[in-house]
N, C-alpha and C positions, 0 to 999 in steps of 0.2 A: 504494500500500500504506500502510495507516494504522496497523496494529498487528500485533504478533507475540507468541505465547505458547509456552512450552516445557512439554511433559508428560514428565518424566523416566521415569515408570513405563512409558510406551509408546515412549520415545525418539523423540518426534515434535515438531517445530516446526510451528506452524500460523499462517498469516498471513491477514489479511483486508484487503479494499480497499474504498474508498468509491465507486469507479466502475469501469467497464470490463466486458468480457464475462466474464472470469474473476475472481471476487471472493474465492476461497479457494484457498490453496496449502498443501501439506504437504511436509515434508522430514525425513528421518531424521538428517541431519547439518548442516543449514544451508547446504549447498552445492548439492545436487541437489534440485530442486523439482518437484512434480507438481500440476497444476491439478486442483481439485475443484469441484463444483457447490454453490453456496450454496442454502439453502432458499428464498430469495427474492432478487431483484435489488434490494437496498436499498443505501444508502450506509453500509456497515459501518464503524463508528468504532473499536471496541476489541474485545479478546478476552481471556479469562482461563481458567485451568485450575484445577480443584479436584482435588487428589490424593486426597482422601478419597471424593469421589463419582466419580472417574475420568471427568470431564466438562469439555469446553470449553463456554463460553458466549460468544457474540458479540452485540454490540448495534449498533443503527442509530438515527439521529436521526429517520428517517421511514420510511414503508412500512406495509403492512398488518400484518405481524408484525415488530416491531422487535427481537425476540430470537430467536436460533436456538441449538440445542445439538447437541453431537456427542460420542460417546464416543471417537472416534478421529481426528477432523478430516476424515474422508472422507465419511461419511453425516451429513447435517444435517437437523434437524427444526425447523420454525417453531414458535414458542411465543407464546401470548397474553400481552400485557404489561399491567401495572396502570396505567401512565401513559405518555404519549408523550414523545419527545425524548431518547432514551437517548444519552448522550455517552461515558461511560466505565463499565467494569465491573471489579470486583476480587473476589478470594476472601478472606474473613476466616477464617483457620483457628481462631482463638480461639472465635468464636461459630458457626463452621461454617455460614456463609451467604455467598452471592453478594450484592454490593451494587452497584447501578447508580446513577450520578449522571446527571442530565439537566438541568442548569441550576440554578435556584434553588428550584424546587418539584416537581421530577420524580424524586425519589429513590424507589427500590423495592428490595426484598430478597426472597431466596428461599433456603430450606434445601435444595432439591432441583434447582434450575435449571429447573423446569417450572412450578410455581405461584408467581406473583409478587404481592407485596403492596406498596401504596404506603406509604412511610415518612415519618416526621416529618422536617422539615428545620430547620436552625438558621441 
């Protein structure tokens, strides 16, 4: 297990894993977990929750679709990414965007979690 996010509005923890048969789990309390099916069997590195979009976004460093989204942590949809090598994802409430970091040149952002644009790096 590589990362966990909490969605208070739906009282759900969601965790992702970089390997194994079951790469997503959800929990209402952090104690009791239910295995869920990932959109693809990728090495999932990180997960974030957007309270304003009511959406989880998970990212992977490799795979056909390196981003997946879910409104509940149960049903996941693979998304097309702007650049490869996603390492971390976060939600920026000030700018209302998800931001993905992927090393030195692989940053990308999205205002809806579905359409991704490569961004400038510093």
